[in-house]
N, CA, C and O atoms as a Tinker XYZ file with bonds, in Angstrom:
   300  protein
     1  N    -13.943000  -16.697000   -1.281000    73     2
     2  CA   -13.726000  -16.628000   -2.706000    64     1     3
     3  C    -12.221000  -16.627000   -2.993000    63     2     4     5
     4  O    -11.452000  -16.002000   -2.263000    81     3
     5  N    -11.815000  -17.301000   -4.016000    73     3     6
     6  CA   -10.411000  -17.340000   -4.420000    64     5     7
     7  C    -10.165000  -16.412000   -5.601000    63     6     8     9
     8  O    -11.057000  -16.163000   -6.413000    81     7
     9  N     -8.947000  -15.909000   -5.680000    73     7    10
    10  CA    -8.544000  -15.004000   -6.750000    64     9    11
    11  C     -7.332000  -15.600000   -7.453000    63    10    12    13
    12  O     -6.365000  -15.998000   -6.803000    81    11
    13  N     -7.383000  -15.660000   -8.778000    73    11    14
    14  CA    -6.246000  -16.110000   -9.578000    64    13    15
    15  C     -5.362000  -14.903000   -9.875000    63    14    16    17
    16  O     -5.851000  -13.855000  -10.297000    81    15
    17  N     -4.065000  -15.058000   -9.655000    73    15    18
    18  CA    -3.123000  -13.965000   -9.892000    64    17    19
    19  C     -2.091000  -14.416000  -10.915000    63    18    20    21
    20  O     -1.426000  -15.436000  -10.732000    81    19
    21  N     -1.962000  -13.653000  -11.989000    73    19    22
    22  CA    -0.964000  -13.897000  -13.020000    64    21    23
    23  C      0.329000  -13.220000  -12.588000    63    22    24    25
    24  O      0.339000  -12.026000  -12.288000    81    23
    25  N      1.402000  -13.968000  -12.558000    73    23    26
    26  CA     2.709000  -13.437000  -12.165000    64    25    27
    27  C      3.585000  -13.275000  -13.398000    63    26    28    29
    28  O      3.935000  -14.262000  -14.045000    81    27
    29  N      3.938000  -12.051000  -13.725000    73    27    30
    30  CA     4.910000  -11.785000  -14.786000    64    29    31
    31  C      6.200000  -11.409000  -14.068000    63    30    32    33
    32  O      6.226000  -10.445000  -13.303000    81    31
    33  N      7.253000  -12.151000  -14.306000    73    31    34
    34  CA     8.486000  -11.967000  -13.533000    64    33    35
    35  C      9.716000  -12.189000  -14.389000    63    34    36    37
    36  O      9.632000  -12.686000  -15.512000    81    35
    37  N     10.852000  -11.814000  -13.842000    73    35    38
    38  CA    12.166000  -12.030000  -14.459000    64    37    39
    39  C     12.307000  -11.298000  -15.781000    63    38    40    41
    40  O     13.023000  -11.754000  -16.672000    81    39
    41  N     11.628000  -10.163000  -15.913000    73    39    42
    42  CA    11.687000   -9.377000  -17.144000    64    41    43
    43  C     12.415000   -8.063000  -16.940000    63    42    44    45
    44  O     13.159000   -7.879000  -15.976000    81    43
    45  N     12.178000   -7.149000  -17.881000    73    43    46
    46  CA    12.838000   -5.842000  -17.879000    64    45    47
    47  C     11.772000   -4.761000  -18.033000    63    46    48    49
    48  O     10.904000   -4.859000  -18.900000    81    47
    49  N     11.837000   -3.723000  -17.185000    73    47    50
    50  CA    10.946000   -2.573000  -17.334000    64    49    51
    51  C     11.543000   -1.674000  -18.419000    63    50    52    53
    52  O     12.566000   -1.024000  -18.199000    81    51
    53  N     10.899000   -1.640000  -19.592000    73    51    54
    54  CA    11.350000   -0.803000  -20.710000    64    53    55
    55  C     10.929000    0.652000  -20.493000    63    54    56    57
    56  O     11.611000    1.575000  -20.940000    81    55
    57  N      9.818000    0.848000  -19.815000    73    55    58
    58  CA     9.314000    2.177000  -19.467000    64    57    59
    59  C      8.396000    1.997000  -18.265000    63    58    60    61
    60  O      8.280000    0.894000  -17.729000    81    59
    61  N      7.740000    3.080000  -17.838000    73    59    62
    62  CA     6.834000    2.989000  -16.696000    64    61    63
    63  C      5.652000    2.063000  -16.943000    63    62    64    65
    64  O      5.048000    1.569000  -15.991000    81    63
    65  N      5.313000    1.822000  -18.207000    73    63    66
    66  CA     4.135000    0.999000  -18.512000    64    65    67
    67  C      4.449000   -0.255000  -19.325000    63    66    68    69
    68  O      3.551000   -1.055000  -19.585000    81    67
    69  N      5.694000   -0.441000  -19.729000    73    67    70
    70  CA     6.050000   -1.601000  -20.557000    64    69    71
    71  C      7.044000   -2.514000  -19.851000    63    70    72    73
    72  O      8.168000   -2.117000  -19.542000    81    71
    73  N      6.608000   -3.737000  -19.605000    73    71    74
    74  CA     7.440000   -4.775000  -18.990000    64    73    75
    75  C      7.650000   -5.836000  -20.054000    63    74    76    77
    76  O      6.675000   -6.409000  -20.542000    81    75
    77  N      8.872000   -6.112000  -20.424000    73    75    78
    78  CA     9.188000   -6.984000  -21.555000    64    77    79
    79  C     10.048000   -8.178000  -21.138000    63    78    80    81
    80  O     10.676000   -8.176000  -20.079000    81    79
    81  N     10.059000   -9.186000  -21.990000    73    79    82
    82  CA    10.913000  -10.367000  -21.852000    64    81    83
    83  C     10.718000  -11.057000  -20.511000    63    82    84    85
    84  O     11.686000  -11.446000  -19.857000    81    83
    85  N      9.475000  -11.205000  -20.108000    73    83    86
    86  CA     9.154000  -11.792000  -18.806000    64    85    87
    87  C      8.712000  -13.244000  -18.939000    63    86    88    89
    88  O      8.400000  -13.723000  -20.029000    81    87
    89  N      8.696000  -13.930000  -17.802000    73    87    90
    90  CA     8.156000  -15.277000  -17.697000    64    89    91
    91  C      6.795000  -15.176000  -17.016000    63    90    92    93
    92  O      6.518000  -14.198000  -16.322000    81    91
    93  N      5.950000  -16.175000  -17.209000    73    91    94
    94  CA     4.610000  -16.147000  -16.632000    64    93    95
    95  C      4.380000  -17.373000  -15.756000    63    94    96    97
    96  O      4.676000  -18.502000  -16.148000    81    95
    97  N      3.849000  -17.129000  -14.567000    73    95    98
    98  CA     3.388000  -18.169000  -13.649000    64    97    99
    99  C      2.092000  -17.662000  -13.048000    63    98   100   101
   100  O      1.661000  -16.550000  -13.353000    81    99
   101  N      1.475000  -18.452000  -12.211000    73    99   102
   102  CA     0.256000  -17.999000  -11.560000    64   101   103
   103  C      0.039000  -18.679000  -10.221000    63   102   104   105
   104  O      0.562000  -19.762000   -9.962000    81   103
   105  N     -0.745000  -18.018000   -9.374000    73   103   106
   106  CA    -1.114000  -18.569000   -8.077000    64   105   107
   107  C     -2.595000  -18.285000   -7.837000    63   106   108   109
   108  O     -3.183000  -17.420000   -8.487000    81   107
   109  N     -3.184000  -19.008000   -6.912000    73   107   110
   110  CA    -4.555000  -18.770000   -6.477000    64   109   111
   111  C     -4.504000  -18.488000   -4.983000    63   110   112   113
   112  O     -3.924000  -19.256000   -4.215000    81   111
   113  N     -5.119000  -17.372000   -4.577000    73   111   114
   114  CA    -5.105000  -16.972000   -3.171000    64   113   115
   115  C     -6.518000  -16.619000   -2.722000    63   114   116   117
   116  O     -7.399000  -16.382000   -3.549000    81   115
   117  N     -6.727000  -16.584000   -1.432000    73   115   118
   118  CA    -8.001000  -16.151000   -0.874000    64   117   119
   119  C     -8.138000  -14.641000   -0.978000    63   118   120   121
   120  O     -7.132000  -13.933000   -1.019000    81   119
   121  N     -9.369000  -14.136000   -1.020000    73   119   122
   122  CA    -9.593000  -12.708000   -1.202000    64   121   123
   123  C     -9.128000  -11.859000   -0.028000    63   122   124   125
   124  O     -8.944000  -10.653000   -0.191000    81   123
   125  N     -8.935000  -12.435000    1.132000    73   123   126
   126  CA    -8.513000  -11.676000    2.309000    64   125   127
   127  C     -7.042000  -11.891000    2.665000    63   126   128   129
   128  O     -6.654000  -11.690000    3.816000    81   127
   129  N     -6.231000  -12.291000    1.710000    73   127   130
   130  CA    -4.816000  -12.552000    1.980000    64   129   131
   131  C     -4.107000  -11.259000    2.375000    63   130   132   133
   132  O     -4.374000  -10.198000    1.812000    81   131
   133  N     -3.209000  -11.356000    3.340000    73   131   134
   134  CA    -2.430000  -10.183000    3.765000    64   133   135
   135  C     -1.244000  -10.005000    2.816000    63   134   136   137
   136  O     -0.890000  -10.916000    2.067000    81   135
   137  N     -0.642000   -8.826000    2.861000    73   135   138
   138  CA     0.528000   -8.562000    2.026000    64   137   139
   139  C      1.661000   -9.521000    2.360000    63   138   140   141
   140  O      2.326000  -10.030000    1.458000    81   139
   141  N      1.885000   -9.771000    3.632000    73   139   142
   142  CA     2.955000  -10.688000    4.056000    64   141   143
   143  C      2.717000  -12.085000    3.477000    63   142   144   145
   144  O      3.646000  -12.710000    2.964000    81   143
   145  N      1.485000  -12.572000    3.557000    73   143   146
   146  CA     1.182000  -13.900000    3.020000    64   145   147
   147  C      1.204000  -13.922000    1.500000    63   146   148   149
   148  O      1.566000  -14.938000    0.906000    81   147
   149  N      0.822000  -12.817000    0.856000    73   147   150
   150  CA     0.901000  -12.736000   -0.601000    64   149   151
   151  C      2.353000  -12.814000   -1.049000    63   150   152   153
   152  O      2.681000  -13.561000   -1.971000    81   151
   153  N      3.222000  -12.047000   -0.403000    73   151   154
   154  CA     4.650000  -12.103000   -0.743000    64   153   155
   155  C      5.205000  -13.509000   -0.537000    63   154   156   157
   156  O      5.993000  -13.994000   -1.349000    81   155
   157  N      4.795000  -14.158000    0.541000    73   155   158
   158  CA     5.255000  -15.512000    0.822000    64   157   159
   159  C      4.769000  -16.493000   -0.242000    63   158   160   161
   160  O      5.531000  -17.359000   -0.672000    81   159
   161  N      3.518000  -16.371000   -0.672000    73   159   162
   162  CA     2.970000  -17.254000   -1.706000    64   161   163
   163  C      3.694000  -17.058000   -3.033000    63   162   164   165
   164  O      3.987000  -18.026000   -3.735000    81   163
   165  N      3.982000  -15.806000   -3.373000    73   163   166
   166  CA     4.709000  -15.521000   -4.614000    64   165   167
   167  C      6.131000  -16.061000   -4.528000    63   166   168   169
   168  O      6.618000  -16.686000   -5.470000    81   167
   169  N      6.793000  -15.822000   -3.406000    73   167   170
   170  CA     8.167000  -16.306000   -3.218000    64   169   171
   171  C      8.227000  -17.829000   -3.320000    63   170   172   173
   172  O      9.146000  -18.380000   -3.925000    81   171
   173  N      7.262000  -18.493000   -2.735000    73   171   174
   174  CA     7.223000  -19.959000   -2.794000    64   173   175
   175  C      7.044000  -20.432000   -4.232000    63   174   176   177
   176  O      7.748000  -21.338000   -4.679000    81   175
   177  N      6.105000  -19.824000   -4.962000    73   175   178
   178  CA     5.846000  -20.223000   -6.354000    64   177   179
   179  C      7.065000  -20.009000   -7.242000    63   178   180   181
   180  O      7.344000  -20.820000   -8.125000    81   179
   181  N      7.790000  -18.920000   -7.009000    73   179   182
   182  CA     8.923000  -18.574000   -7.869000    64   181   183
   183  C     10.271000  -19.022000   -7.304000    63   182   184   185
   184  O     11.320000  -18.670000   -7.843000    81   183
   185  N     10.240000  -19.798000   -6.219000    73   183   186
   186  CA    11.469000  -20.284000   -5.577000    64   185   187
   187  C     12.427000  -19.148000   -5.221000    63   186   188   189
   188  O     13.621000  -19.212000   -5.514000    81   187
   189  N     11.887000  -18.109000   -4.585000    73   187   190
   190  CA    12.684000  -16.963000   -4.168000    64   189   191
   191  C     12.946000  -17.069000   -2.667000    63   190   192   193
   192  O     12.027000  -17.301000   -1.882000    81   191
   193  N     14.195000  -16.900000   -2.283000    73   191   194
   194  CA    14.568000  -16.880000   -0.870000    64   193   195
   195  C     14.350000  -15.453000   -0.359000    63   194   196   197
   196  O     15.138000  -14.556000   -0.660000    81   195
   197  N     13.288000  -15.247000    0.409000    73   195   198
   198  CA    12.939000  -13.906000    0.886000    64   197   199
   199  C     14.003000  -13.283000    1.784000    63   198   200   201
   200  O     14.047000  -12.062000    1.930000    81   199
   201  N     14.853000  -14.099000    2.382000    73   199   202
   202  CA    15.911000  -13.546000    3.228000    64   201   203
   203  C     17.053000  -12.959000    2.397000    63   202   204   205
   204  O     17.862000  -12.190000    2.915000    81   203
   205  N     17.122000  -13.320000    1.107000    73   203   206
   206  CA    18.198000  -12.841000    0.244000    64   205   207
   207  C     17.737000  -11.838000   -0.803000    63   206   208   209
   208  O     18.558000  -11.117000   -1.369000    81   207
   209  N     16.420000  -11.782000   -1.072000    73   207   210
   210  CA    15.907000  -10.883000   -2.102000    64   209   211
   211  C     14.758000  -10.062000   -1.563000    63   210   212   213
   212  O     13.942000  -10.550000   -0.781000    81   211
   213  N     14.699000   -8.808000   -1.988000    73   211   214
   214  CA    13.600000   -7.928000   -1.633000    64   213   215
   215  C     12.643000   -7.870000   -2.825000    63   214   216   217
   216  O     13.043000   -7.484000   -3.923000    81   215
   217  N     11.388000   -8.250000   -2.614000    73   215   218
   218  CA    10.408000   -8.252000   -3.690000    64   217   219
   219  C      9.588000   -6.978000   -3.669000    63   218   220   221
   220  O      9.198000   -6.490000   -2.608000    81   219
   221  N      9.334000   -6.448000   -4.848000    73   219   222
   222  CA     8.409000   -5.349000   -5.000000    64   221   223
   223  C      7.255000   -5.861000   -5.852000    63   222   224   225
   224  O      7.470000   -6.404000   -6.936000    81   223
   225  N      6.038000   -5.689000   -5.363000    73   223   226
   226  CA     4.863000   -6.177000   -6.084000    64   225   227
   227  C      4.182000   -5.000000   -6.752000    63   226   228   229
   228  O      3.834000   -4.021000   -6.092000    81   227
   229  N      3.992000   -5.092000   -8.060000    73   227   230
   230  CA     3.279000   -4.063000   -8.820000    64   229   231
   231  C      2.134000   -4.732000   -9.558000    63   230   232   233
   232  O      2.207000   -5.910000   -9.908000    81   231
   233  N      1.086000   -3.976000   -9.788000    73   231   234
   234  CA     0.015000   -4.516000  -10.612000    64   233   235
   235  C     -0.540000   -3.439000  -11.526000    63   234   236   237
   236  O     -0.486000   -2.249000  -11.217000    81   235
   237  N     -1.074000   -3.878000  -12.653000    73   235   238
   238  CA    -1.658000   -2.978000  -13.638000    64   237   239
   239  C     -3.159000   -3.185000  -13.619000    63   238   240   241
   240  O     -3.642000   -4.310000  -13.744000    81   239
   241  N     -3.903000   -2.086000  -13.461000    73   239   242
   242  CA    -5.355000   -2.173000  -13.390000    64   241   243
   243  C     -5.937000   -2.571000  -14.738000    63   242   244   245
   244  O     -6.736000   -3.505000  -14.801000    81   243
   245  N     -5.564000   -1.894000  -15.811000    73   243   246
   246  CA    -6.007000   -2.280000  -17.142000    64   245   247
   247  C     -5.127000   -1.628000  -18.193000    63   246   248   249
   248  O     -4.574000   -0.547000  -17.987000    81   247
   249  N     -5.010000   -2.311000  -19.328000    73   247   250
   250  CA    -4.295000   -1.761000  -20.469000    64   249   251
   251  C     -2.895000   -1.286000  -20.150000    63   250   252   253
   252  O     -2.119000   -1.985000  -19.499000    81   251
   253  N     -2.579000   -0.078000  -20.621000    73   251   254
   254  CA    -1.244000    0.484000  -20.442000    64   253   255
   255  C     -1.175000    1.499000  -19.317000    63   254   256   257
   256  O     -0.350000    2.412000  -19.361000    81   255
   257  N     -2.025000    1.359000  -18.309000    73   255   258
   258  CA    -1.931000    2.268000  -17.170000    64   257   259
   259  C     -0.646000    1.983000  -16.407000    63   258   260   261
   260  O     -0.104000    0.880000  -16.484000    81   259
   261  N     -0.162000    2.971000  -15.674000    73   259   262
   262  CA     1.071000    2.802000  -14.900000    64   261   263
   263  C      0.880000    1.734000  -13.832000    63   262   264   265
   264  O     -0.185000    1.666000  -13.218000    81   263
   265  N      1.882000    0.905000  -13.600000    73   263   266
   266  CA     1.786000   -0.111000  -12.545000    64   265   267
   267  C      1.662000    0.544000  -11.176000    63   266   268   269
   268  O      2.312000    1.552000  -10.898000    81   267
   269  N      0.834000   -0.030000  -10.335000    73   267   270
   270  CA     0.664000    0.431000   -8.962000    64   269   271
   271  C      1.477000   -0.473000   -8.055000    63   270   272   273
   272  O      1.544000   -1.684000   -8.271000    81   271
   273  N      2.085000    0.107000   -7.054000    73   271   274
   274  CA     2.902000   -0.666000   -6.123000    64   273   275
   275  C      2.090000   -0.985000   -4.875000    63   274   276   277
   276  O      1.453000   -0.093000   -4.314000    81   275
   277  N      2.100000   -2.237000   -4.430000    73   275   278
   278  CA     1.415000   -2.634000   -3.204000    64   277   279
   279  C      2.397000   -2.451000   -2.055000    63   278   280   281
   280  O      3.457000   -3.075000   -2.030000    81   279
   281  N      2.037000   -1.586000   -1.097000    73   279   282
   282  CA     2.937000   -1.305000    0.010000    64   281   283
   283  C      2.440000   -1.844000    1.349000    63   282   284   285
   284  O      3.220000   -1.989000    2.290000    81   283
   285  N      1.128000   -2.142000    1.435000    73   283   286
   286  CA     0.584000   -2.621000    2.698000    64   285   287
   287  C     -0.722000   -3.378000    2.431000    63   286   288   289
   288  O     -1.112000   -3.546000    1.276000    81   287
   289  N     -1.387000   -3.827000    3.472000    73   287   290
   290  CA    -2.608000   -4.599000    3.309000    64   289   291
   291  C     -3.752000   -3.794000    2.715000    63   290   292   293
   292  O     -4.719000   -4.391000    2.241000    81   291
   293  N     -3.688000   -2.495000    2.718000    73   291   294
   294  CA    -4.749000   -1.660000    2.170000    64   293   295
   295  C     -4.552000   -1.387000    0.685000    63   294   296   297
   296  O     -5.439000   -0.826000    0.042000    81   295
   297  N     -3.380000   -1.780000    0.114000    73   295   298
   298  CA    -3.044000   -1.491000   -1.286000    64   297   299
   299  C     -3.818000   -2.306000   -2.269000    63   298   300
   300  O     -3.630000   -2.161000   -3.476000    81   299
C-alpha cells in the first residue's frame, strides 16, 4: 500500500502548533518505508543536500495538536 505525504516546508514556527508562511509539496511512499529512506525521499523532492543540512521531520496527527517528531523507524 502507498501513502501520500503532504510536505509543508520553508516556513516559520509561530508557536508549538502554528506553522506559517510555508510552501507545499507532496510525495508518495510505501507503508514500510524506513526513516532513512523517508528522509532521502523528502530531500530528493525538496532538492536538499543531506550532507549540508540536517532535517527534522514533524507531523501533526489532527487539528492543532502539537507536532510529533519522528526520531526512528518506530516513530
